[in-house]
Every structure is written in structure tokens, then in C-alpha cells.
C-alpha positions as a printed NumPy array, in Angstrom:
array([[342.448,  41.303, -47.181],
       [342.218,  44.292, -49.478],
       [339.558,  45.448, -51.899],
       [341.758,  44.513, -54.856],
       [341.777,  40.884, -53.679],
       [337.996,  40.798, -53.913],
       [338.074,  42.492, -57.31 ],
       [340.596,  39.902, -58.57 ],
       [338.433,  37.092, -57.203],
       [335.224,  38.34 , -58.868],
       [336.969,  38.82 , -62.217],
       [338.45 ,  35.313, -62.14 ],
       [335.084,  33.854, -61.067],
       [333.468,  35.538, -64.079],
       [336.144,  34.429, -66.581],
       [337.141,  31.071, -65.041],
       [340.411,  31.534, -66.893],
       [343.562,  33.048, -65.374],
       [344.821,  34.443, -68.673],
       [341.607,  36.247, -69.598],
       [341.085,  37.49 , -66.025],
       [344.646,  38.842, -65.87 ],
       [344.109,  40.61 , -69.186],
       [340.914,  42.264, -67.912],
       [342.704,  43.348, -64.738],
       [345.739,  44.631, -66.665],
       [348.155,  42.546, -64.631],
       [350.33 ,  39.528, -65.432],
       [348.96 ,  36.039, -64.835],
       [351.488,  34.891, -62.146],
       [350.731,  37.811, -59.759],
       [346.997,  37.124, -60.173],
       [347.47 ,  33.475, -59.272],
       [349.582,  34.5  , -56.284],
       [346.97 ,  37.014, -55.058],
       [344.165,  34.425, -55.292],
       [346.221,  31.912, -53.291],
       [346.895,  34.566, -50.619],
       [343.178,  35.27 , -50.431],
       [342.349,  31.571, -50.046],
       [344.975,  31.258, -47.321],
       [343.5  ,  34.189, -45.422],
       [339.947,  32.864, -45.821],
       [340.887,  29.328, -44.806],
       [339.14 ,  27.597, -47.703],
       [339.622,  27.054, -51.426],
       [337.74 ,  29.254, -53.865],
       [338.624,  27.431, -57.076],
       [339.277,  23.896, -58.341],
       [342.263,  24.2  , -60.663],
       [343.379,  21.737, -63.322],
       [345.611,  22.178, -66.349],
       [342.537,  22.498, -68.545],
       [340.038,  24.544, -66.55 ],
       [339.208,  26.528, -63.437],
       [335.949,  26.017, -61.532],
       [334.474,  27.612, -58.427],
       [334.231,  25.401, -55.366],
       [330.912,  25.237, -53.558],
       [332.327,  27.592, -50.94 ],
       [333.609,  29.828, -53.745],
       [330.115,  30.061, -55.244],
       [328.625,  31.154, -51.921],
       [331.492,  33.575, -51.329],
       [331.024,  35.041, -54.829],
       [327.36 ,  35.884, -54.188],
       [328.24 ,  37.688, -50.958],
       [331.179,  39.547, -52.483],
       [329.075,  40.675, -55.44 ],
       [326.584,  42.138, -52.972],
       [329.423,  43.921, -51.16 ],
       [330.757,  45.35 , -54.415],
       [327.291,  46.553, -55.38 ],
       [326.87 ,  48.287, -52.012],
       [330.328,  49.798, -52.342],
       [329.458,  51.211, -55.773],
       [326.268,  52.681, -54.352],
       [328.255,  54.242, -51.504],
       [330.7  ,  55.767, -53.997],
       [327.839,  57.149, -56.089],
       [326.099,  58.68 , -53.062],
       [329.388,  60.18 , -51.906],
       [330.021,  61.692, -55.335],
       [326.488,  63.113, -55.5  ],
       [326.855,  64.598, -52.027],
       [330.205,  66.136, -52.925],
       [328.511,  67.841, -55.893],
       [325.553,  69.002, -53.82 ],
       [323.211,  66.728, -55.759],
       [321.607,  64.888, -52.858],
       [319.855,  65.986, -49.687],
       [317.016,  68.325, -48.764],
       [316.483,  72.092, -49.054],
       [313.994,  74.309, -47.241],
       [313.161,  77.309, -49.435],
       [311.043,  80.33 , -48.529],
       [309.493,  82.765, -50.995],
       [307.325,  85.859, -51.015],
       [303.969,  85.248, -52.681],
       [304.741,  87.341, -55.768],
       [307.783,  85.153, -56.57 ],
       [305.355,  82.399, -57.504],
       [304.266,  84.538, -60.476],
       [307.722,  85.298, -61.859],
       [310.95 ,  83.509, -60.874],
       [309.954,  80.521, -58.754],
       [308.514,  78.185, -61.43 ],
       [311.612,  78.588, -63.623],
       [313.973,  78.062, -60.678],
       [312.233,  74.893, -59.514],
       [311.96 ,  73.455, -63.027],
       [315.652,  74.145, -63.769],
       [316.865,  72.808, -60.436],
       [314.791,  69.647, -60.794],
       [316.23 ,  69.001, -64.269],
       [319.819,  69.314, -62.988],
       [319.464,  67.838, -59.495],
       [316.492,  65.466, -59.343],
       [317.7  ,  63.735, -56.155],
       [317.375,  66.796, -53.899],
       [314.071,  67.182, -52.082],
       [312.762,  70.771, -51.843],
       [310.399,  71.872, -49.081],
       [308.671,  75.142, -50.043],
       [307.162,  77.726, -47.679],
       [305.307,  80.872, -48.719],
       [306.543,  83.471, -46.229],
       [306.683,  87.238, -45.98 ],
       [310.084,  88.953, -46.027],
       [310.191,  89.389, -42.24 ],
       [309.181,  85.744, -41.681],
       [311.967,  84.544, -43.96 ],
       [314.543,  86.516, -42.008],
       [313.253,  84.969, -38.795],
       [313.387,  81.445, -40.231],
       [316.953,  81.998, -41.454],
       [318.013,  83.225, -38.016],
       [316.493,  80.155, -36.397],
       [318.024,  77.744, -38.913],
       [314.603,  76.589, -40.133],
       [315.249,  77.6  , -43.753],
       [318.187,  77.34 , -46.16 ],
       [317.454,  79.857, -48.936],
       [314.847,  82.579, -49.342],
       [313.444,  84.781, -52.091],
       [312.312,  88.098, -50.664],
       [312.018,  91.826, -51.202],
       [315.225,  93.739, -50.373],
       [316.822,  95.577, -48.699],
       [318.178,  93.326, -45.967],
       [320.18 ,  95.035, -43.25 ],
       [321.626,  92.049, -41.36 ],
       [325.309,  91.274, -41.905],
       [324.882,  87.601, -41.022],
       [323.159,  86.987, -44.373],
       [324.351,  87.046, -47.969],
       [321.899,  88.636, -50.386],
       [321.872,  88.868, -54.201],
       [319.33 ,  90.615, -56.396],
       [318.24 ,  88.121, -59.057],
       [315.141,  89.711, -60.589],
       [313.79 ,  93.197, -61.286],
       [310.459,  94.321, -62.685],
       [308.313,  97.405, -63.189],
       [305.365,  98.559, -61.116],
       [301.808,  98.505, -62.446],
       [298.449,  99.759, -61.238],
       [295.748,  97.21 , -60.408],
       [292.26 ,  98.647, -60.899],
       [288.74 ,  97.291, -60.475],
       [287.372,  96.286, -63.867],
       [284.608,  98.928, -63.657],
       [286.975, 101.775, -62.698],
       [286.822, 104.961, -64.775],
       [290.517, 104.605, -65.666],
       [290.182, 100.956, -66.719],
       [289.788, 101.869, -70.387],
       [293.106, 103.765, -70.526],
       [296.245, 102.008, -71.693],
       [298.45 , 103.904, -69.216],
       [297.582, 105.484, -65.887],
       [299.074, 108.697, -64.567],
       [299.799, 108.25 , -60.875],
       [298.531, 111.761, -60.106],
       [295.077, 110.645, -61.273],
       [294.978, 108.254, -58.308],
       [295.415, 110.982, -55.712],
       [291.828, 110.665, -54.444],
       [291.647, 106.875, -54.612],
       [291.659, 104.496, -51.669],
       [294.705, 102.215, -51.706],
       [295.199,  98.641, -50.626],
       [298.676,  97.998, -49.233],
       [300.384,  95.463, -47.053],
       [301.811,  96.352, -43.62 ],
       [305.223,  98.016, -43.876],
       [306.812,  95.591, -41.395],
       [306.358,  92.691, -43.821],
       [308.413,  94.178, -46.695],
       [309.581,  97.706, -45.921],
       [311.59 ,  98.049, -49.145],
       [308.611,  97.548, -51.46 ],
       [306.233,  99.452, -49.178],
       [308.525, 102.496, -49.013],
       [309.014, 102.429, -52.793],
       [305.261, 102.517, -53.426],
       [304.793, 105.374, -50.956],
       [307.714, 107.22 , -52.557],
       [306.396, 107.028, -56.14 ],
       [303.013, 108.326, -54.946],
       [304.64 , 111.231, -53.111],
       [306.667, 112.079, -56.225],
       [303.345, 112.253, -58.077],
       [302.173, 114.824, -55.526],
       [300.117, 112.862, -53.004],
       [300.279, 110.416, -50.109],
       [298.116, 107.342, -50.663],
       [295.018, 106.931, -48.518],
       [295.162, 103.398, -47.173],
       [291.72 , 101.778, -47.034],
       [292.852,  98.248, -46.254],
       [296.006,  96.292, -45.497],
       [296.588,  92.717, -46.615],
       [299.483,  90.327, -46.025],
       [299.529,  88.51 , -49.372],
       [299.562,  89.887, -52.917],
       [296.737,  87.518, -53.869],
       [294.574,  89.075, -51.158],
       [295.408,  92.585, -52.339],
       [294.326,  91.709, -55.878],
       [291.119,  90.104, -54.578],
       [290.295,  93.263, -52.621],
       [290.832,  95.322, -55.781],
       [288.419,  93.006, -57.579],
       [285.928,  93.659, -54.778],
       [286.258,  97.405, -55.514],
       [287.716,  98.112, -52.08 ],
       [290.408, 100.276, -53.677],
       [293.325, 100.329, -56.098],
       [296.848,  98.98 , -55.686],
       [300.338,  99.466, -57.063],
       [301.847,  96.042, -57.593],
       [304.836,  94.354, -59.288],
       [304.219,  93.719, -62.989],
       [304.402,  89.923, -62.635],
       [301.116,  90.009, -60.724],
       [299.514,  90.127, -64.189],
       [300.163,  86.39 , -64.242],
       [297.631,  86.073, -61.43 ],
       [294.461,  85.98 , -63.487],
       [291.658,  87.394, -61.347],
       [288.213,  88.235, -62.671],
       [287.296,  91.831, -61.935],
       [290.848,  93.255, -62.046],
       [292.718,  95.037, -64.842],
       [296.406,  95.961, -64.834],
       [297.687,  99.218, -66.301],
       [301.17 , 100.515, -67.022],
       [302.276, 103.568, -65.073],
       [302.685, 106.601, -67.294],
       [305.55 , 108.116, -65.289],
       [308.971, 106.435, -65.067],
       [309.156, 104.491, -61.808],
       [311.965, 102.572, -60.119],
       [312.015,  98.823, -60.596],
       [311.24 ,  96.495, -57.71 ],
       [313.542,  93.6  , -56.933],
       [313.503,  90.084, -55.628],
       [316.66 ,  88.945, -53.887],
       [318.021,  85.532, -52.985],
       [319.201,  85.265, -49.374],
       [321.121,  82.681, -47.354],
       [323.372,  82.484, -44.295],
       [326.948,  83.709, -44.831],
       [328.425,  80.776, -42.903],
       [326.498,  78.217, -44.98 ],
       [328.621,  75.124, -45.674],
       [326.027,  72.849, -47.3  ],
       [327.13 ,  71.773, -50.772],
       [323.466,  71.271, -51.669],
       [322.751,  74.915, -50.86 ],
       [325.787,  76.018, -52.88 ],
       [324.592,  73.964, -55.855],
       [321.128,  75.552, -55.575],
       [322.631,  79.064, -55.504],
       [324.715,  78.269, -58.581],
       [321.688,  77.044, -60.558],
       [319.594,  80.071, -59.553],
       [322.359,  82.396, -60.776],
       [322.411,  80.556, -64.105],
       [318.632,  80.865, -64.424],
       [318.756,  84.569, -63.49 ],
       [320.939,  85.325, -66.516],
       [317.959,  84.537, -68.755],
       [315.642,  87.103, -67.11 ]])
């Protein structure tokens, strides 16, 4: 018994006319009649009552039809799932991101991916750059959004977003009324930074721009998350140099100022394992690249 035999049977059961069924199947009527008889012989029971005037399903044929229709429905579902899987449109992704990504790229990425691939489940984890690298090594995460550089050859890494640096000041700070802030004017301020081990690329860049302005920042407090840094600025514990997208984090007691001097841009990179074979991951990477062209 082959799948085509079942397809012929269902079509004839729906039409109850050999001529019309043959026309729908794009075959001649005699081969259709022959195929149905072969099927009945293999099954060991008649499917149809045939007369010169009409064709009717036998009682056994009616029962067989219901079961075959269920089989065909399941087969169609299996084909659909297979096609979705082959296009990377089904499955689950574990995605890590640095906290600042939530204020720039992440909402757009998630919204775009969901519109294209609604069947993929995404599990999100807010992780520092060093934590993301650890999770990738351990196979606990599929794709990450972190602060470059990344030195490990086992990973692929693409810069997808760049932005300027800004100064976060307490609302009551003497410089809060200025539209731009000269970095040299912060030489005597206390700074709030995060530990270098968490994102050495961004940390070193901030230290570098301060040194180019003629001073080394005095670190009053370290904090792991950008939200915490901004909250400490609001508490007048110090000032901070942060990515520009942190302006989207509305926090009472904090003002953001452009830096007067030209400064390098800070980046967010997308990272994944080089040996990644998941079609779902590949589809995600493709959609992120498309979204990144708009930034």
C-alpha cells in the first residue's frame, strides 16, 4: 500500500464518481479503478458498492475513510512542522543580553523576530559580558548581545550597533544646566563604574577617554548593572559615563549630557558558537542582521 492509494481512495470517497475523481487526480479513469481494486484486495474488504449508475461507500469503507482522513491530516501536520523546522521557524532559543541592550536594540529585535517567526519560543537572560561567554562555553545559551571585544576563537562575533557616550549627572549638579559637558571639567568628580572583568572593552574605553582629557577617574563605587549605576548617580554618589541609549531609562534625579569632545563610539555585538548547526539560530541571526541595517 502506498500513499497515493490512500489519496485516490479519499478523492473517490469525496466525489463518489470515478470520472470526476480521476479528473481531480489528473489520471485516466481505468487506472483509478484498477488502483482502488488493488487497494481493496490488499485490505481484504470492499470499500465501495459499484453499480452502473452510482458509487457508494460500504460500511467498512466509511469507517476506513474516517481513519484515513485522520492519517492524512497528521501527515500534513508532519510536513508543515518539517518545513518550518527546515526554515528555522520552530523550536526554542536561549538569548543573553547586557542590561543596556534593553534600552536600544533588544525591543526591536524581539518584535521583528516575533513577527517573522511566531512559533519559536525565546528564553531571555540578562547577563554581563563575562557571564554570556561562560554560558556559551557551557552550551546554556544560543546567542548573546554583549560588549566587544571577544578574544575567543570558538565564537563568531558581529558588531550590530554603535552609539555615542554621554555623561550622567545628578540633577542638582553644577554642570546640569549646560547642554554639553567638557570631560576635563569632571577631573575632580567621583565616578561610578562597573568592574572591569564584566565588560573590559567598555570599561577600558571610558578610562581611555578620561585619560585623553587629562585625568584618571576616581572610582567611588562599582556596580554590575547600568540601572544600578544610574540609580547611584541619582543618589548623588557620583557621575558616570554611559552609552547614549541609557537616556531611554527614565530615572528621576538624573540628567544626561552630550560630551563636548569627540569620543569613540561604543558597540554591542552579537555572538554565537562557530560550530552552531541549529537552523533556528541561523534564522535568528539573519533577522537580527536585517534589523541592524535600520540602525
